[in-house]
C-alpha positions in Angstrom: 0.0 0.2 0.1 1.1 3.7 -0.5 -0.3 6.5 1.6 -0.8 10.1 0.8 -0.9 11.8 4.1 -1.7 15.3 5.7 0.4 16.6 8.5 -0.3 19.6 10.8 2.2 21.2 12.9 1.6 21.2 16.4 3.8 24.2 17.3 2.3 26.5 14.2 -1.0 25.1 13.4 -0.8 27.1 10.3 1.7 24.8 8.6 0.8 21.7 6.9 2.5 19.1 4.9 1.4 16.8 2.3 3.4 13.8 1.0 3.4 10.0 0.2 4.9 7.0 1.5 4.7 3.2 1.8 5.4 3.2 5.4 3.3 5.8 7.3 4.3 5.2 10.7 8.2 5.4 9.7 7.5 8.5 7.8 5.8 10.5 10.7 8.5 9.4 13.1 11.1 10.4 10.5 9.5 13.9 10.4 9.2 14.4 14.0 13.0 13.3 14.4 14.0 16.2 12.1 15.0 13.7 9.6 13.5 16.0 6.6 14.8 19.5 5.8 11.3 20.8 4.7 9.6 19.7 8.0 12.2 19.9 10.6 11.7 23.4 11.7 8.0 23.1 12.3 7.9 19.8 14.6 6.3 18.1 16.0 3.7 17.0 13.5 0.4 15.3 14.0 -1.3 13.0 11.3 -4.6 15.0 10.1 -5.8 12.4 7.5 -4.2 9.7 5.2 -5.6 7.7 2.1 -4.4 4.4 0.9 -3.8 3.5 -2.6 -2.9 0.1 -3.9 -0.8 1.5 -6.8 1.9 4.1 -6.2 1.2 5.7 -9.5 -2.4 6.7 -8.0 -0.7 7.9 -4.8 1.8 10.2 -6.3 -0.9 11.5 -8.8 -3.4 12.4 -5.8 -0.2 13.9 -4.0 0.4 16.4 -6.6 -3.2 17.1 -6.9 -3.3 18.0 -3.2 -0.2 20.3 -3.6 -2.1 22.1 -6.4 -4.0 25.2 -6.0 -7.4 23.5 -6.2 -6.0 20.6 -4.3 -5.1 23.0 -1.5 -8.5 24.2 -1.6 -10.0 20.8 -1.5 -7.9 19.7 1.4 -8.6 23.0 3.8 -12.6 22.2 2.9 -12.7 18.4 3.0 -9.6 17.2 5.1 
């Protein structure tokens, strides 16, 4: 399974992060340990929501959509 996930910073609630992974628990641990340069300054992170996909291509396509202008609006409204 591949997961597209939405994180929210506990220290800076206006900061969110969207990503995809094959191991959601490990990826959240990595974000909170400072293992990603894009998220290290806003940690700790909490998981807001995630969606599972059986195909990597579908997960990456949905992640790309959520990072687009209309996808960000969708995420704010629905997720």
